C-alpha positions as CSV (number, residue, x, y, z in Angstrom):
1,M,-74.4,32.2,116.8
2,Q,-76.4,34.9,114.9
3,R,-74.3,37.2,112.7
4,S,-74.5,40.9,113.1
5,R,-76.7,42.9,110.6
6,W,-74.8,46.1,111.0
7,P,-72.3,45.6,108.1
8,L,-75.1,44.8,105.7
9,F,-77.1,47.8,107.0
10,F,-74.2,50.2,106.4
11,L,-73.4,48.7,103.0
12,I,-77.0,49.3,101.9
13,L,-76.9,52.8,103.3
14,A,-73.7,53.6,101.5
15,L,-75.1,52.3,98.2
16,G,-78.2,54.3,98.6
17,C,-76.3,57.5,99.3
18,T,-74.0,56.9,96.3
19,A,-77.1,56.4,94.0
20,I,-78.7,59.6,95.3
21,A,-75.5,61.6,94.8
22,G,-75.2,60.2,91.2
23,F,-78.8,61.2,90.3
24,V,-78.3,64.7,91.8
25,R,-75.1,65.1,89.8
26,L,-76.8,64.0,86.6
27,F,-79.6,66.4,87.1
28,D,-77.2,69.2,87.8
29,L,-75.4,68.5,84.5
30,R,-78.7,68.3,82.7
31,Y,-80.0,71.5,84.1
32,A,-76.7,73.5,83.9
33,A,-77.0,74.2,80.2
34,G,-80.8,74.6,80.5
35,D,-81.4,73.1,77.0
36,I,-84.4,71.2,78.4
37,Y,-86.2,74.6,78.4
38,P,-87.8,76.1,75.3
39,P,-85.8,78.6,73.2
40,Y,-85.5,82.2,74.6
41,S,-86.2,81.0,78.2
42,S,-84.3,82.9,80.8
43,L,-83.5,79.6,82.4
44,R,-81.5,78.5,79.4
45,A,-77.7,79.1,79.3
46,D,-77.0,77.9,75.7
47,P,-77.0,80.3,72.7
48,L,-80.8,79.9,72.3
49,G,-81.5,81.0,75.8
50,A,-81.8,84.4,77.5
51,E,-80.1,83.8,80.8
52,V,-77.3,86.2,80.0
53,L,-79.7,89.1,79.6
54,Y,-81.5,88.1,82.8
55,D,-78.2,88.2,84.8
56,A,-77.0,91.4,83.1
57,L,-80.2,93.3,84.0
58,G,-79.9,92.1,87.6
59,E,-76.4,93.4,87.8
60,G,-77.4,96.6,86.1
61,G,-79.7,97.7,88.9
62,F,-83.1,96.3,87.7
63,Q,-85.3,94.3,89.9
64,V,-85.3,91.1,87.8
65,S,-87.6,88.2,88.4
66,R,-89.2,85.2,86.6
67,N,-92.9,84.6,86.4
68,F,-94.2,81.0,86.6
69,L,-97.8,81.9,87.7
70,P,-100.7,83.6,85.9
71,L,-100.1,87.2,85.0
72,D,-102.5,88.6,87.5
73,K,-100.2,87.3,90.3
74,I,-97.4,89.7,89.3
75,S,-96.7,92.1,92.1
76,N,-96.2,95.8,91.5
77,P,-96.9,95.6,87.7
78,E,-97.3,99.4,87.2
79,H,-93.5,99.7,87.6
80,S,-92.6,96.6,85.6
81,T,-91.6,95.7,82.1
82,I,-93.1,92.2,81.4
83,L,-91.1,90.4,78.7
84,Y,-92.7,87.7,76.5
85,A,-89.6,86.4,74.7
86,G,-90.1,83.7,72.0
87,A,-93.9,84.1,71.9
88,P,-95.6,81.6,69.5
89,I,-97.8,82.7,66.6
90,D,-100.4,80.0,67.3
91,D,-103.5,80.3,69.5
92,W,-103.1,82.3,72.7
93,A,-104.9,81.8,76.0
94,M,-107.7,84.4,76.1
95,Q,-107.1,85.0,79.8
96,D,-103.5,85.9,79.1
97,V,-104.5,88.4,76.5
98,K,-107.0,90.0,78.9
99,D,-104.4,90.1,81.7
100,M,-101.8,91.8,79.4
101,E,-104.3,94.4,78.4
102,S,-105.2,95.0,82.1
103,L,-101.5,95.3,83.1
104,A,-100.8,97.7,80.3
105,S,-103.8,99.8,81.2
106,G,-102.4,100.1,84.7
107,G,-99.0,101.3,83.6
108,A,-97.0,98.1,82.8
109,R,-94.8,97.9,79.6
110,I,-95.6,94.6,77.8
111,V,-92.8,93.5,75.4
112,I,-93.7,90.7,73.1
113,T,-91.1,89.2,70.8
114,F,-92.1,86.4,68.5
115,L,-90.3,83.2,67.5
116,P,-88.2,83.6,64.4
117,Q,-89.7,82.2,61.2
118,D,-88.0,80.9,58.1
119,E,-89.1,82.5,54.9
120,V,-88.2,79.4,52.9
121,S,-90.7,77.2,54.8
122,R,-93.5,79.8,54.8
123,K,-95.5,81.4,52.0
124,A,-96.0,85.2,52.0
125,K,-99.5,85.0,53.4
126,P,-100.9,87.4,56.0
127,L,-101.4,85.7,59.3
128,H,-104.7,87.5,59.9
129,T,-106.2,85.8,56.8
130,P,-108.8,83.2,57.9
131,E,-107.5,79.7,57.7
132,P,-109.0,77.1,55.3
133,A,-112.0,75.3,56.7
134,K,-110.3,71.9,56.5
135,T,-107.6,73.0,58.9
136,R,-109.9,74.8,61.4
137,K,-112.0,73.0,64.0
138,P,-115.7,73.5,63.1
139,K,-117.3,75.9,65.5
140,D,-120.1,73.5,66.2
141,D,-117.6,70.8,67.3
142,R,-115.9,73.2,69.8
143,T,-117.0,73.4,73.4
144,D,-117.9,76.6,75.1
145,E,-114.7,76.3,77.3
146,E,-112.5,76.1,74.2
147,E,-114.3,79.1,72.7
148,E,-113.7,81.2,75.8
149,S,-110.2,79.9,76.6
150,F,-108.3,80.5,73.4
151,I,-108.0,83.2,70.8
152,S,-106.8,82.5,67.3
153,P,-104.1,84.5,65.5
154,A,-106.8,86.0,63.2
155,E,-108.9,87.1,66.2
156,L,-105.8,88.5,68.0
157,A,-104.7,90.4,64.9
158,K,-108.2,92.0,64.8
159,R,-108.2,92.8,68.5
160,W,-104.7,94.4,68.5
161,N,-104.5,95.4,64.8
162,L,-101.4,93.3,64.7
163,N,-101.2,91.9,61.2
164,L,-98.3,89.4,61.1
165,S,-97.1,88.4,57.6
166,W,-94.2,86.5,56.0
167,R,-92.1,88.4,53.5
168,T,-90.9,86.8,50.3
169,A,-87.3,86.1,49.5
170,T,-85.5,89.2,48.4
171,S,-82.8,89.7,45.9
172,R,-80.1,90.2,48.5
173,A,-76.9,88.8,46.8
174,G,-75.3,86.3,49.2
175,E,-76.7,88.0,52.3
176,A,-77.9,85.4,54.7
177,T,-79.1,87.7,57.5
178,P,-80.9,90.9,56.7
179,T,-80.1,94.1,58.6
180,L,-82.6,96.3,60.4
181,I,-82.5,100.0,59.8
182,A,-83.9,102.3,62.5
183,H,-86.8,104.5,61.5
184,A,-85.6,108.0,60.5
185,A,-87.8,109.7,63.2
186,I,-86.3,107.6,66.0
187,S,-83.2,108.5,67.9
188,G,-81.3,106.5,70.5
189,P,-81.3,102.8,69.5
190,E,-78.6,101.4,67.2
191,R,-79.1,102.4,63.6
192,S,-78.7,98.8,62.3
193,I,-78.8,95.4,63.8
194,P,-79.1,91.9,62.3
195,W,-82.6,90.3,62.1
196,H,-83.3,86.6,61.9
197,T,-86.9,86.2,60.8
198,A,-89.2,86.4,57.9
199,L,-92.1,87.9,59.9
200,Y,-93.1,91.5,59.7
201,F,-96.1,93.6,60.7
202,A,-98.3,94.5,57.7
203,K,-100.2,97.8,57.6
204,P,-99.5,99.2,61.1
205,S,-102.2,101.5,62.4
206,A,-101.9,105.1,63.3
207,V,-101.5,104.3,67.0
208,Q,-98.5,102.0,66.3
209,R,-95.1,103.7,66.0
210,V,-92.6,101.9,63.8
211,I,-89.2,101.7,65.5
212,Y,-87.3,99.4,63.0
213,R,-87.8,98.3,59.4
214,C,-86.3,95.4,57.6
215,D,-86.2,95.8,53.8
216,G,-88.6,98.6,54.2
217,L,-91.1,96.4,56.2
218,P,-92.0,97.2,59.8
219,V,-90.6,94.6,62.3
220,L,-90.6,96.5,65.6
221,L,-93.6,98.5,66.8
222,E,-94.5,100.5,69.9
223,R,-98.1,101.3,71.0
224,K,-99.4,103.3,73.9
225,Y,-102.1,101.5,75.8
226,G,-103.7,103.2,78.8
227,K,-101.0,104.3,81.3
228,G,-98.6,101.7,79.8
229,S,-97.5,100.5,76.4
230,F,-97.0,97.5,74.2
231,V,-93.9,96.7,72.2
232,F,-94.0,94.1,69.4
233,A,-91.0,92.6,67.7
234,S,-91.1,90.0,65.0
235,D,-87.8,88.5,66.1
236,S,-86.4,87.4,69.5
237,Y,-82.7,86.8,68.4
238,F,-81.5,90.2,69.8
239,L,-82.5,89.0,73.3
240,S,-80.6,85.6,73.1
241,N,-77.3,84.6,74.7
242,E,-75.7,84.4,71.3
243,A,-76.7,88.0,70.5
244,M,-75.3,89.2,73.8
245,R,-71.9,87.7,72.8
246,S,-71.7,88.7,69.1
247,D,-74.5,91.2,68.2
248,R,-75.2,93.3,71.3
249,A,-77.5,96.2,71.0
250,P,-77.4,97.9,74.4
251,R,-79.2,101.1,73.4
252,L,-82.0,99.2,71.9
253,L,-82.3,97.0,75.0
254,A,-82.3,100.2,77.2
255,W,-85.1,101.7,75.1
256,L,-87.0,98.3,75.1
257,F,-87.3,98.1,78.9
258,G,-88.1,101.7,79.2
259,P,-88.0,103.7,82.5
260,Q,-89.5,100.9,84.6
261,S,-87.5,99.8,87.6
262,A,-88.4,96.1,87.4
263,V,-88.2,93.5,84.6
264,V,-90.3,90.3,84.7
265,F,-89.3,87.4,82.4
266,D,-92.5,85.5,81.8
267,E,-92.0,81.8,81.5
268,T,-95.6,80.6,81.4
269,H,-96.1,81.2,77.7
270,L,-93.2,78.8,77.1
271,G,-94.9,76.1,79.1
272,V,-92.7,76.5,82.2
273,R,-95.3,76.9,84.9
274,E,-95.4,76.4,88.7
275,N,-98.1,74.0,89.8
276,P,-98.6,74.6,93.6
277,G,-98.9,71.3,95.4
278,I,-97.9,69.8,98.7
279,A,-94.2,70.0,98.0
280,S,-94.5,73.7,96.8
281,L,-96.5,74.7,99.9
282,A,-93.9,72.9,102.1
283,R,-91.1,74.9,100.5
284,K,-93.1,78.1,100.7
285,Y,-93.8,77.8,104.4
286,G,-90.4,76.3,105.4
287,L,-91.6,72.8,106.3
288,Q,-88.5,71.0,105.0
289,G,-87.4,70.2,108.5
290,F,-90.8,68.7,109.4
291,A,-90.7,66.5,106.3
292,G,-87.1,65.4,107.2
293,A,-88.3,64.5,110.7
294,I,-91.1,62.4,109.3
295,L,-88.7,60.5,107.0
296,V,-86.3,59.9,110.0
297,L,-89.2,58.5,112.1
298,A,-90.3,56.3,109.2
299,A,-86.8,55.0,108.8
300,L,-86.6,54.3,112.6
301,F,-89.9,52.5,112.4
302,V,-88.8,50.2,109.6
303,W,-85.5,49.6,111.4
304,E,-87.2,48.7,114.6
305,A,-89.6,46.4,112.8
306,G,-86.8,44.6,111.1
307,S,-84.3,44.5,114.0
308,P,-85.9,44.6,117.5
309,F,-83.9,46.5,120.1
310,L,-84.3,43.8,122.7
311,P,-82.0,40.8,122.2
312,P,-83.7,37.4,121.5
313,R,-84.2,35.1,124.4
314,H,-82.7,31.7,123.9
315,G,-83.5,28.4,125.6
316,E,-87.0,29.4,126.8
317,A,-90.0,27.3,125.9
318,E,-92.6,28.9,123.9
319,S,-95.6,30.1,125.8
320,E,-98.4,27.5,126.0
321,I,-101.8,28.2,124.5
322,V,-104.5,28.2,127.0
323,A,-107.0,25.4,126.1
324,G,-110.7,25.8,126.6
325,N,-113.2,28.5,125.8
326,D,-114.6,29.5,129.2
327,S,-113.3,31.0,132.4
328,T,-113.3,27.7,134.3
329,S,-111.0,26.1,131.9
330,G,-108.7,29.1,132.0
331,F,-108.6,29.1,135.8
332,V,-107.9,25.3,135.9
333,S,-105.0,25.8,133.4
334,L,-103.7,28.7,135.5
335,L,-103.7,26.6,138.7
336,R,-102.0,23.7,136.9
337,R,-99.1,25.9,135.7
338,G,-98.7,28.0,138.9
339,I,-99.3,25.6,141.9
340,P,-97.9,22.1,142.4
341,A,-100.5,19.3,142.7
342,S,-99.4,18.4,146.3
343,Q,-100.0,22.0,147.5
344,L,-103.2,22.7,145.6
345,L,-105.7,21.8,148.4
346,S,-103.7,23.7,151.0
347,A,-103.7,26.8,148.7
348,C,-107.4,26.6,148.2
349,L,-108.0,26.2,151.9
350,E,-106.0,29.3,152.7
351,Q,-108.1,31.4,150.3
352,W,-111.3,29.9,151.6
353,K,-110.4,30.7,155.2
354,K,-110.1,34.4,154.3
355,S,-113.8,34.5,153.3
356,F,-114.8,33.5,156.8
357,A,-112.4,35.7,158.8
358,H,-115.4,37.8,160.0
359,R,-117.1,34.8,161.7
360,P,-114.5,32.4,163.0
361,E,-116.6,31.2,166.0
362,K,-119.2,29.6,163.8
363,M,-116.7,27.7,161.7
364,A,-114.1,26.9,164.3
365,A,-115.1,23.2,164.8
366,K,-115.4,22.4,161.1
367,L,-112.2,24.4,160.3
368,A,-110.2,22.2,162.6
369,R,-111.5,19.0,161.0
370,I,-110.9,20.4,157.5
371,E,-107.3,21.4,158.2
372,A,-106.7,17.9,159.5
373,H,-107.8,16.3,156.3
374,A,-106.2,18.9,154.0
375,A,-102.8,17.4,154.7
376,D,-103.8,13.9,153.4
377,A,-101.6,12.4,150.7
378,D,-104.5,11.9,148.3
379,P,-105.9,15.3,147.5
380,V,-109.0,13.9,145.7
381,A,-110.1,11.8,148.7
382,A,-109.3,14.8,151.0
383,Y,-111.5,17.1,148.8
384,Q,-114.4,14.7,149.0
385,T,-114.1,14.4,152.8
386,I,-114.0,18.2,153.2
387,T,-117.1,18.5,151.0
388,Q,-119.0,16.1,153.3
389,I,-117.9,18.0,156.4
390,L,-119.1,21.3,154.9
391,A,-122.4,19.6,153.9
392,E,-123.1,18.5,157.5
393,K,-125.9,20.4,159.2
394,K,-125.7,21.6,162.8
């Protein structure tokens, strides 16, 4: 007697559900702190992230959002402050630079805060100084796409007159963290806040307004650009979750985001991008139910293929294979299986009589003789006799 497969099926289903639940829990724990994201990402909840600032601005009445797409996809940019927190000092995408200039010209406020740099690991060399030839890729070896897609720090410094430099170690006795002092002409932001970087902006131009200095060196600038503005900060620490807990500067933050009603935290420059694919389009257009239905149908198909709904038939002989390759052999095999040998001649006679139903007077005499011989015990002899009768001429 065949054993039921249902206990095994339910056991496999339970193990699969337990494994899926375990993986989901592990991912939740991994993503809860957000430390898989780069520093100063608004998705990161540890001290190096900026999630606290993101949540605080949302509760403070701002329309807060994250951007995972190219900058030209941002909606309503003329009323937005676009935050580039933890921006690198390496090559930038040329398209991003052009998009930022276009957004600022239209009325957006672009806030760029750079990654903190350690003065011990850097020499006091202006960033806009051309790099040695051995560390730069020769121009002849670069493709046209590379030339058009990226802009070097030196080229960006020339384009925006943004001369980033590293300051040398100072003679501060035992002071690990320097303190910013607000410019004398600026009112509103905190007079002093801690600063955690060795970067500063050398030789600011006349169109750049110095907001904060560190050891007399400009570290936070503002520049009008078209209908909007640019803000450059050499440090990103004051935006971090750690700063929100121990070194808050609310007036500086209020000034930083300006009068705009919306704040957009850009994540693309940190490498967190959205790559639209089939799954993204399905989520966008609400096709999760359709995908679930497809999975259910696939599971039912596999189940039906593995366990037929009809019970197996026991005790029945397997169907015989019809021998022969032509229609005559198939007809003979069908007759052998369906009609007993003793009734074969009578069955053929009944079918033959139907073909002469329209002229019975011509075949009446022969038909009587044929019916008399059809009942013979030897069907072969009877068939031969009937053939002779039909061959007789009138």
